[in-house]
C-alpha positions as CSV (number, residue, x, y, z in Angstrom):
1,M,85.3,115.5,81.4
2,E,88.3,117.4,82.7
3,Q,91.5,115.8,83.9
4,G,94.3,117.5,85.8
5,K,97.2,116.4,87.9
6,D,100.9,117.2,88.0
7,G,103.0,115.0,85.7
8,E,104.8,115.0,82.4
9,V,102.9,115.1,79.2
10,C,105.5,112.9,77.5
11,D,104.5,110.0,79.9
12,V,100.9,110.3,78.8
13,L,101.8,110.4,75.1
14,D,104.1,107.4,75.6
15,L,101.3,105.2,76.7
16,I,98.8,106.6,74.1
17,I,101.3,106.0,71.3
18,F,102.0,102.5,72.6
19,D,98.3,101.7,72.6
20,R,98.1,103.0,69.0
21,A,100.9,100.7,68.0
22,V,99.2,97.7,69.5
23,E,96.0,98.7,67.8
24,Q,97.7,99.0,64.4
25,Q,99.3,95.6,64.7
26,S,95.9,93.9,65.5
27,N,94.3,95.9,62.6
28,E,91.5,97.1,64.9
29,R,89.7,100.3,64.0
30,A,88.8,101.3,67.6
31,L,90.5,100.9,71.0
32,G,89.6,97.9,73.1
33,N,88.1,98.0,76.5
34,D,91.5,98.0,78.2
35,G,92.6,100.9,76.1
36,D,89.5,102.9,76.9
37,A,89.9,102.3,80.6
38,T,93.5,103.5,80.4
39,L,92.6,106.7,78.6
40,L,89.8,107.5,81.0
41,Q,92.0,107.2,84.1
42,P,93.3,110.3,85.8
43,V,96.8,111.4,84.7
44,G,98.3,110.2,88.0
45,A,96.7,106.7,87.5
46,I,98.2,106.5,84.0
47,E,101.6,107.4,85.2
48,S,101.5,104.9,88.1
49,G,101.9,101.8,85.8
50,P,101.8,100.4,82.3
51,P,98.5,99.9,80.4
52,A,96.5,96.8,81.2
53,G,97.7,93.7,79.4
54,T,101.4,94.8,79.3
55,T,104.3,94.1,81.6
56,A,106.4,96.7,83.3
57,A,109.4,95.6,81.3
58,S,107.7,96.1,78.0
59,S,106.6,99.6,79.1
60,N,110.1,100.6,80.2
61,N,111.6,99.3,76.9
62,H,109.1,101.3,75.0
63,S,110.0,104.5,76.9
64,E,113.7,104.0,76.4
65,D,113.5,102.9,72.8
66,R,111.0,105.5,71.7
67,P,111.4,106.3,67.9
68,A,112.6,109.6,66.9
69,D,109.2,110.5,65.3
70,D,107.5,110.0,68.7
71,Q,110.1,112.2,70.4
72,Q,109.4,114.8,67.8
73,L,105.7,114.7,68.7
74,V,106.5,115.3,72.4
75,D,108.9,118.1,71.5
76,T,106.3,119.7,69.4
77,L,104.1,120.2,72.4
78,Q,106.9,121.2,74.8
79,K,108.8,123.8,72.8
80,R,105.9,126.1,72.0
81,S,104.1,128.3,74.5
82,K,100.9,128.0,72.4
83,H,100.1,125.5,69.7
84,V,96.8,125.0,67.8
85,F,95.6,122.0,65.8
86,I,92.4,121.5,63.7
87,L,91.4,118.0,62.5
88,T,88.4,116.1,61.4
89,S,86.5,113.3,63.2
90,A,88.4,110.8,61.0
91,G,91.7,112.1,62.4
92,K,92.7,113.9,59.1
93,P,94.7,117.1,59.8
94,I,93.4,120.4,58.6
95,F,95.7,123.0,60.2
96,T,98.6,123.3,62.6
97,R,100.0,126.6,63.8
98,Y,103.6,125.3,63.6
99,G,105.2,122.7,61.5
100,D,103.7,120.6,58.7
101,E,100.5,118.6,59.0
102,N,101.9,115.5,57.3
103,A,104.8,115.3,59.6
104,L,102.5,115.6,62.6
105,S,99.9,113.0,61.4
106,D,100.6,110.7,64.3
107,L,99.9,113.5,66.8
108,F,96.6,114.3,65.0
109,G,95.8,110.6,65.5
110,V,96.5,110.9,69.2
111,F,94.1,113.9,69.5
112,Q,91.4,112.0,67.5
113,V,91.6,109.1,69.9
114,L,91.5,111.3,73.0
115,I,88.4,113.2,71.8
116,E,86.6,110.2,70.5
117,T,87.1,108.4,73.8
118,G,85.8,111.4,75.7
119,L,82.8,111.7,73.4
120,S,82.0,108.0,74.0
121,R,81.3,108.6,77.7
122,P,77.6,108.8,78.7
123,R,76.3,112.3,79.5
124,P,76.2,113.1,83.2
125,T,72.8,112.8,84.9
126,S,71.3,115.0,87.5
127,V,68.3,114.7,89.8
128,S,65.3,116.9,88.9
129,A,62.9,118.5,91.3
130,T,60.6,115.5,90.9
131,G,63.3,113.1,91.9
132,R,63.8,111.7,88.4
133,N,67.2,111.3,86.7
134,V,67.6,113.7,83.8
135,Q,70.4,113.6,81.3
136,S,72.1,117.0,80.9
137,K,71.8,118.7,77.5
138,E,74.0,121.7,78.2
139,R,76.8,122.1,75.8
140,G,79.4,122.6,78.5
141,E,78.5,119.3,80.1
142,D,78.1,117.3,76.9
143,A,81.4,118.3,75.3
144,G,83.2,115.2,76.4
145,L,86.9,115.7,77.0
146,R,87.6,119.4,77.5
147,C,91.0,119.7,79.2
148,I,94.1,117.6,80.2
149,T,96.7,119.2,82.4
150,A,100.2,117.6,82.8
151,G,102.7,119.7,84.6
152,D,102.7,123.2,83.0
153,I,101.1,122.0,79.8
154,S,97.4,122.2,79.3
155,M,95.5,120.7,76.3
156,H,92.1,122.2,75.6
157,F,89.6,120.5,73.3
158,H,86.5,121.8,71.5
159,V,84.2,119.9,69.2
160,E,82.0,121.4,66.5
161,G,80.2,118.6,64.6
162,K,82.9,116.7,62.7
163,L,85.5,119.4,63.4
164,Y,87.9,119.0,66.3
165,Y,90.0,121.8,67.7
166,V,92.9,121.4,70.1
167,L,94.8,124.2,71.9
168,V,98.0,123.2,73.7
169,T,99.4,126.0,75.9
170,R,101.9,126.7,78.6
171,T,100.7,130.2,79.3
172,G,98.4,129.4,82.2
173,E,95.3,130.7,80.4
174,S,91.9,129.7,81.9
175,S,89.8,127.0,80.3
176,S,87.0,129.5,79.4
177,C,89.5,131.8,77.7
178,C,90.9,128.9,75.7
179,L,87.4,127.8,74.8
180,R,86.6,131.2,73.5
181,Q,89.7,131.2,71.3
182,L,88.8,127.8,69.8
183,R,85.3,129.0,69.1
184,Q,86.7,132.0,67.3
185,L,89.0,129.8,65.3
186,H,85.9,127.7,64.3
187,L,84.1,130.8,63.1
188,Q,87.2,131.9,61.2
189,L,87.4,128.5,59.5
190,L,83.8,128.8,58.5
191,S,84.5,132.3,57.1
192,F,86.4,130.8,54.2
193,V,84.7,127.3,54.1
194,P,81.1,128.0,55.2
195,N,79.9,124.5,54.4
196,A,82.7,122.6,56.1
197,C,80.4,120.9,58.6
198,D,78.0,119.8,55.9
199,I,80.9,118.4,53.8
200,L,82.2,116.3,56.7
201,K,78.8,115.2,57.7
202,T,78.3,113.7,54.2
203,C,81.9,112.5,53.8
204,P,83.7,112.2,57.1
205,S,87.0,111.1,55.5
206,Y,87.2,114.1,53.1
207,D,90.6,115.9,53.2
208,M,89.7,119.5,54.1
209,R,93.2,120.7,53.3
210,R,92.1,120.9,49.7
211,L,89.8,123.8,50.6
212,V,92.2,125.6,53.0
213,S,94.7,127.7,51.1
214,H,98.0,129.1,52.4
215,A,96.3,132.5,52.7
216,D,93.5,131.0,54.8
217,A,96.1,129.3,57.1
218,R,97.9,132.6,57.5
219,L,94.5,134.1,58.5
220,L,94.1,131.6,61.2
221,R,97.7,132.2,62.5
222,W,97.1,135.9,62.7
223,L,93.9,135.3,64.7
224,I,95.8,133.1,67.1
225,K,98.4,135.9,67.5
226,R,95.8,138.6,68.0
227,N,94.0,136.4,70.7
228,S,97.2,136.6,72.7
229,N,98.2,140.3,72.6
230,E,95.3,142.5,71.4
231,E,92.8,143.9,73.8
232,S,89.8,143.8,71.4
233,Y,90.2,140.0,70.8
234,L,91.1,139.1,74.3
235,F,88.1,141.0,75.8
236,R,85.8,140.2,72.8
237,C,84.8,143.9,72.3
238,L,84.9,146.3,69.4
239,A,87.3,149.2,69.7
240,A,86.4,152.5,67.9
241,A,89.2,154.7,66.7
242,P,89.5,157.7,69.2
243,L,88.7,160.8,67.2
244,L,87.2,164.2,67.6
245,V,83.5,164.4,66.9
246,R,83.7,166.8,64.1
247,T,86.3,164.7,62.2
248,R,84.3,161.6,62.6
249,D,81.2,163.4,61.4
250,L,83.1,164.5,58.3
251,L,84.1,160.9,57.4
252,Q,80.6,159.6,58.3
253,T,79.0,162.2,55.9
254,L,81.3,161.0,53.1
255,L,80.2,157.4,53.6
256,V,76.6,158.3,53.6
257,K,76.9,160.5,50.6
258,H,78.5,157.9,48.4
259,Y,76.6,154.9,49.8
260,R,75.2,153.0,46.7
261,S,75.8,156.2,44.7
262,S,77.4,154.4,41.7
263,F,74.6,151.8,41.6
264,K,72.1,154.5,40.6
265,K,73.8,154.8,37.2
266,R,72.7,151.3,36.2
267,N,69.4,149.7,35.6
268,V,68.3,148.3,39.0
269,N,66.5,145.5,37.2
270,S,69.4,144.6,35.0
271,A,70.6,141.0,34.8
272,D,74.2,141.8,35.8
273,G,73.4,141.6,39.5
274,N,74.3,145.2,40.3
275,E,71.2,146.0,42.2
276,R,71.4,148.8,44.8
277,S,70.3,146.3,47.6
278,H,73.5,144.3,47.0
279,H,75.6,146.9,48.7
280,L,75.3,146.2,52.4
281,F,77.9,147.9,54.6
282,S,80.6,150.6,54.3
283,F,83.3,151.2,56.9
284,F,86.3,153.4,57.5
285,L,89.0,151.5,59.4
286,F,92.2,152.7,60.9
287,R,94.8,150.2,62.3
288,G,92.4,147.6,63.4
289,R,89.7,150.0,64.8
290,V,86.5,151.2,63.3
291,V,86.2,154.9,62.6
292,C,82.6,155.0,61.3
293,A,80.0,152.7,59.6
294,V,77.0,152.9,57.3
295,G,74.5,150.0,57.1
296,P,71.5,149.0,55.0
297,P,68.6,151.4,55.1
298,D,66.1,148.8,56.3
299,S,68.1,147.8,59.4
300,S,70.0,149.7,62.1
301,A,71.4,146.5,63.7
302,P,75.3,146.4,63.6
303,L,77.3,143.3,62.8
304,H,77.7,140.7,65.5
305,I,80.8,141.3,67.6
306,D,82.3,138.0,66.4
307,D,81.7,138.8,62.8
308,S,83.2,142.3,63.3
309,L,86.4,140.8,64.8
310,L,86.7,138.2,62.0
311,L,86.1,140.9,59.4
312,I,88.8,143.2,60.8
313,N,91.3,140.3,61.1
314,F,90.5,139.4,57.4
315,V,91.0,143.0,56.2
316,R,94.2,143.6,58.0
317,C,95.7,140.4,56.5
318,L,94.3,141.2,53.1
319,V,96.0,144.6,53.1
320,R,99.3,143.1,54.0
321,L,99.1,140.7,51.1
322,Q,97.6,142.9,48.5
323,P,98.1,146.7,48.8
324,G,95.8,148.9,46.8
325,E,92.4,147.7,45.8
326,S,91.3,144.2,47.1
327,W,88.3,142.1,46.2
328,A,87.8,138.8,48.1
329,P,84.9,136.6,49.3
330,L,84.2,136.1,53.0
331,C,81.5,134.4,55.0
332,L,80.2,136.1,58.2
333,P,78.7,133.1,60.1
334,N,76.5,135.1,62.4
335,F,75.2,137.4,59.6
336,N,74.6,134.7,57.0
337,G,76.3,131.3,57.5
338,S,75.1,129.8,54.2
339,G,77.2,131.7,51.7
340,Y,79.8,134.3,50.9
341,L,79.8,138.1,51.0
342,W,82.2,140.1,48.9
343,C,84.6,142.5,50.5
344,Y,86.1,145.5,48.6
345,C,89.0,147.1,50.5
346,A,91.1,150.1,49.4
347,D,93.8,152.2,51.1
348,M,92.4,155.7,50.9
349,S,95.8,157.4,51.4
350,R,97.4,155.4,48.6
351,M,94.4,156.2,46.3
352,V,94.6,159.9,47.1
353,R,98.3,159.9,46.2
354,E,97.7,158.2,42.9
355,L,94.8,160.6,42.1
356,S,97.0,163.6,42.9
357,T,99.5,162.5,40.3
358,S,97.1,161.5,37.6
359,V,94.4,164.3,37.8
360,P,95.2,167.8,36.6
361,Q,95.9,170.2,39.4
362,E,93.0,172.5,38.5
363,E,90.6,169.6,39.2
364,V,91.9,168.5,42.5
365,T,94.2,170.1,45.1
366,A,95.7,167.5,47.3
367,P,98.4,168.2,49.9
368,E,101.3,165.8,50.1
369,V,100.5,162.8,52.1
370,P,103.6,161.3,53.8
371,D,103.9,157.5,53.3
372,N,105.2,156.8,56.8
373,R,102.5,154.3,58.0
374,G,104.6,151.2,57.6
375,D,102.9,147.9,58.1
376,C,100.2,149.3,60.3
377,G,98.3,150.8,57.3
378,G,96.4,154.1,57.0
379,L,92.8,155.0,56.5
380,L,91.0,152.0,54.9
381,L,87.7,151.9,53.1
382,L,85.8,148.7,53.4
383,Q,82.6,148.0,51.4
384,I,80.6,144.8,51.7
385,A,78.3,143.5,49.0
386,C,76.4,140.3,48.4
387,S,77.1,140.1,44.7
388,Q,80.3,139.1,43.0
389,T,79.6,141.5,40.1
390,A,79.5,144.5,42.4
391,F,83.2,145.3,42.1
392,A,82.9,148.0,39.4
393,P,80.3,150.2,41.2
394,L,82.1,149.8,44.5
395,S,85.4,150.8,42.9
396,E,83.7,153.9,41.4
397,Q,82.4,154.9,44.8
398,A,85.9,154.5,46.3
399,N,87.3,156.8,43.7
400,S,84.6,159.4,44.4
401,I,85.3,159.2,48.1
402,A,89.1,159.6,47.4
403,L,88.4,162.7,45.4
404,S,86.4,164.2,48.2
405,L,89.1,163.3,50.7
406,C,91.9,164.9,48.7
407,P,91.9,168.3,50.4
408,S,91.6,166.9,53.9
409,I,93.3,163.5,53.9
410,A,96.5,164.7,55.5
411,S,94.7,166.4,58.4
412,V,92.4,163.4,58.8
413,E,95.3,161.0,59.1
414,E,97.1,163.3,61.4
415,A,94.1,163.4,63.7
416,L,93.8,159.6,63.6
417,I,97.4,159.1,64.5
418,S,97.5,161.8,67.2
419,H,94.4,160.3,68.9
420,E,95.3,156.6,68.3
421,R,96.9,156.0,71.7
422,V,94.7,157.0,74.6
423,P,97.2,158.5,77.2
424,L,97.0,157.6,80.8
425,S,97.1,161.3,81.6
426,L,93.5,161.5,80.3
427,V,92.5,160.3,83.8
428,T,95.5,161.6,85.8
429,K,95.4,165.3,85.4
430,D,95.8,165.8,89.2
431,L,99.6,165.9,88.9
432,R,101.6,168.8,87.8
433,K,103.0,168.5,84.3
434,D,106.6,168.9,85.3
435,R,106.4,166.1,88.0
436,L,104.7,163.8,85.5
437,E,107.4,164.3,82.9
438,Q,110.1,163.7,85.5
439,E,108.6,160.5,86.6
440,N,108.0,159.3,83.0
441,K,111.6,159.9,82.1
442,L,112.9,158.0,85.1
443,L,110.5,155.0,84.5
444,E,111.3,154.9,80.8
445,K,115.0,154.7,81.6
446,M,114.3,151.9,84.1
447,A,112.2,150.0,81.5
448,T,115.0,150.3,78.9
449,L,117.5,148.8,81.3
450,V,115.2,145.9,82.0
451,S,114.6,145.3,78.3
452,A,118.3,145.3,77.7
453,A,118.8,142.8,80.4
454,E,116.1,140.6,78.9
455,R,117.7,140.6,75.5
456,H,121.1,139.8,77.0
457,G,119.6,136.9,79.0
458,H,117.9,135.6,75.8
459,R,121.1,135.6,73.8
460,S,123.0,133.9,76.6
461,G,120.3,131.2,76.9
462,S,119.8,131.8,80.6
463,A,116.4,131.1,82.1
464,R,114.0,134.0,82.5
465,T,112.0,134.6,85.6
466,D,109.5,137.3,86.7
467,K,111.6,138.4,89.7
468,P,113.5,141.3,88.1
469,D,110.2,142.8,86.8
470,A,108.5,142.4,90.2
471,E,111.5,144.0,92.0
472,L,111.5,146.9,89.6
473,L,107.8,147.6,90.2
474,S,108.0,147.1,93.9
475,R,111.1,149.2,94.5
476,S,110.2,152.1,92.2
477,P,108.9,155.0,94.4
478,L,107.4,157.0,91.5
479,F,104.4,156.2,89.5
480,S,102.3,158.2,87.0
481,N,99.7,159.5,89.5
482,T,99.0,159.7,93.2
483,H,96.9,156.5,93.3
484,G,99.2,154.3,91.4
485,L,97.1,153.7,88.3
486,Q,99.2,152.1,85.5
487,W,96.6,151.1,82.9
488,F,92.9,151.2,82.4
489,A,90.2,149.8,80.1
490,V,86.5,150.7,80.0
491,V,83.7,148.8,78.2
492,L,80.9,151.3,77.4
493,K,77.3,150.2,77.4
494,A,76.9,151.7,73.9
495,S,77.4,148.6,71.7
496,S,80.1,147.4,74.1
497,F,82.8,149.7,72.8
498,L,86.2,149.2,74.4
499,V,88.4,152.1,75.5
500,Y,91.9,151.3,76.7
501,S,94.9,153.4,77.5
502,E,98.6,153.2,76.9
503,P,100.4,151.6,79.9
504,S,102.5,153.8,82.0
505,P,106.3,153.7,81.6
506,A,106.4,151.5,84.7
507,M,104.4,148.8,82.9
508,R,106.3,148.9,79.6
509,L,108.7,146.2,80.5
510,S,108.4,143.5,77.8
511,K,105.8,141.9,75.6
512,R,105.9,138.7,77.7
513,V,105.0,140.6,80.9
514,R,102.4,142.6,79.0
515,K,100.7,139.4,77.8
516,Q,100.8,138.1,81.4
517,Q,99.0,141.2,82.6
518,L,96.3,140.9,80.0
519,R,95.8,137.2,80.8
520,L,95.4,138.1,84.4
521,L,92.6,140.6,83.5
522,V,90.9,137.9,81.3
523,R,91.0,135.5,84.2
524,L,89.5,138.1,86.6
525,R,86.8,138.8,84.1
526,D,85.9,135.1,84.0
527,E,85.7,135.1,87.8
528,L,83.5,138.2,87.6
529,E,81.1,136.3,85.3
530,L,80.7,133.5,87.8
531,L,80.2,135.9,90.7
532,E,76.6,135.9,91.9
533,A,77.0,138.9,94.2
534,A,74.7,141.9,93.7
535,D,77.8,144.3,93.5
536,P,80.3,142.4,91.3
537,V,83.9,143.4,91.9
538,V,87.1,141.3,91.8
539,I,90.4,142.6,93.2
540,S,93.8,140.9,92.9
541,N,96.9,141.9,94.8
542,T,100.2,140.3,93.8
543,P,103.9,141.3,94.4
544,E,104.0,142.3,90.7
545,L,100.9,144.4,90.4
546,S,97.3,145.0,91.7
547,A,94.3,144.6,89.5
548,L,90.6,145.5,89.7
549,V,87.7,144.4,87.5
550,M,84.2,145.4,88.3
551,R,80.7,146.2,86.8
552,P,79.8,149.5,88.4
553,T,76.5,149.5,90.3
554,S,74.9,151.9,92.7
555,G,75.8,149.7,95.6
556,I,79.5,150.0,94.7
557,I,79.7,153.7,93.5
558,T,77.5,155.3,96.2
559,P,79.6,154.4,99.3
560,V,82.9,155.1,97.6
561,V,81.7,158.6,96.6
562,Q,80.2,159.3,100.0
563,Q,83.2,158.2,102.0
564,F,86.1,159.6,99.9
565,V,85.3,161.5,96.7
566,A,82.5,163.7,97.9
567,R,84.6,165.0,100.8
568,N,87.2,166.1,98.4
569,D,89.7,163.6,99.8
570,Y,90.7,162.3,96.4
571,S,93.4,164.4,94.8
572,G,91.2,167.5,94.7
573,M,88.4,165.9,92.7
574,S,84.9,166.7,94.0
575,V,81.9,165.0,92.6
576,S,78.3,164.4,93.8
577,V,76.8,160.9,94.2
578,S,74.2,161.7,91.5
579,E,76.9,162.6,89.0
580,A,78.9,159.5,89.7
581,L,75.8,157.3,89.4
582,S,74.8,158.9,86.1
583,A,78.3,158.3,84.7
584,S,78.4,154.7,85.9
585,R,75.2,153.9,84.1
586,R,76.9,154.5,80.8
587,V,79.7,152.0,81.6
588,R,79.4,148.2,81.5
589,E,82.8,147.2,82.9
590,V,86.0,148.7,84.3
591,M,89.4,147.0,84.3
592,L,92.4,148.7,86.0
593,L,96.0,147.8,86.8
594,F,97.7,149.5,89.7
595,S,101.2,149.5,91.2
596,P,101.9,146.7,93.8
597,H,100.3,146.8,97.2
598,T,97.8,149.6,96.3
599,P,95.1,149.7,99.0
600,K,91.6,148.6,98.1
601,Q,89.9,151.9,98.8
602,Q,92.5,153.7,96.7
603,M,91.7,151.3,93.8
604,M,88.0,151.9,94.2
605,M,88.5,155.7,94.1
606,G,90.7,155.3,91.0
607,A,87.8,153.4,89.3
608,V,85.4,156.3,90.0
609,H,87.9,158.8,88.6
610,V,88.4,156.7,85.4
611,I,84.6,156.3,84.9
612,M,84.0,160.1,85.3
613,S,86.9,161.0,82.9
614,I,85.9,158.5,80.1
615,V,82.2,159.3,80.2
616,A,83.0,163.1,80.0
617,R,84.6,162.4,76.6
618,E,82.5,159.4,75.6
619,A,81.6,160.8,72.1
620,E,85.2,160.5,71.1
621,F,85.4,156.8,71.8
622,K,82.3,155.4,70.0
623,F,80.4,155.7,66.7
624,K,76.9,155.0,65.7
625,Q,76.1,153.0,62.5
626,I,74.1,155.2,60.2
627,Q,71.4,153.7,58.0
628,G,72.2,154.4,54.3
629,S,69.8,156.1,52.0
């Protein structure tokens, strides 16, 4: 059930809070028929008059004399661009992104009433091929209340058993995008309380806050933040750290060499639980991206994409809280949702520095490793085991890997840092270097002026609009290449690895505008999923920018190459149809941002150029999980 009509969310909450007050006075557990009918009306019908059984005067007095606590509830929804709530089916709060759960208990009660009322509606029926009425069993149609829109505020709801999730947003994100975020939050909650659904099924009134620590709540808040501004989480793809093949092979060899190496020194049949099979995975991570991975010898299947994103979020938060060696439990719901795995994490750069000061120089020669990584972190070693007693052998393996890395850690980190940001020039080599530098300097100066104007407007409290940014983009005559490409992202077919570039200086305006651009691409991807055409491509042209999202097929690539690229009409690049088709088969999806008013054919040619350039260096943007010995 989805409701949506312009109006003020405070009017909706006024009537809901009023109905709850009447309910509490009559000591009734559930809403009466009049209350249900009121809640199930469209927003416009609710606003047109007071609830059934009340007079207009009583409704007006309630609106005027609303208690300060009720006003605080409305302000809680109106002052934040994105707010998340988690509660149980009994209305007991579990988590809130902002504020205190106890202070917002009435608001949690409102959400509980809304969701329960939506769930009480009968499932929609459809007519089958035989003419019989059949009740739908699809999750999307049986989810009850999914969304309420009032003005610029949208409330999205998701139900997982006895767990209720609510996302209140003013960002204009699509319903499918918000639903994905709520599902990820559910998986993250299960990662530290895997039996949450079973507990609430047995005891619905149990207070789940006893099982959610402050560190767990911080983990949820970081996931919400990453779902707003990080490409991997928005597009639900895994990003590999860009790196030269020989450097990645060096790190991969180290992981394979030391995989389960310390477990060999112990009796494999001992009762201490340190069997070799307890060591499952080993990873090298760098600033939220995977460098290389080693998995169990009896399976080559990588972790599920959702488990991988949850694991990376967990490790990044863990390193912030506890530098050095870390040992913590975590459940990966898609790998094994019935229990915990144990994660060992160590900062290799920090460990190498400590070893270089404690080990005699004749035993190890380690160059000085500058500690200039800040909060982003350096090269991390992550090892996953299924036994709580595996810390000692995993720590031994980490020390052995650190000793092996001593001679090369500085060059490895330098390579990781230098390749971290994929430059837009990777696919725009058609311009002369001096012209590109001249344009970049001019656009960086313009972006600095816009950022300064934004900061001044924020301090003065003036309202912000998108008009200055749009005017800057539309009036600027210079862009980073001849076809106006400002940013690109490519999803490779190999394990759906994501490759994305740095935005051009023309697009580096503010974090807020950057988030809007990413949300636009997410919305276009959702439209692409619903598109039933044989050659799926979605193009958007706005005064601020132009965007293209497509899944390359022969029906799309062939005519573009034949009409433009093969005739050498595209910035001097000449490529055959067979070469373009061969490259497009290795790409699952392409997302591009262009300067405003870019012609469609020019955007299509830019897509072909990006595909050809990325596939030519595909080995630098992916890794293959190796089976351990």
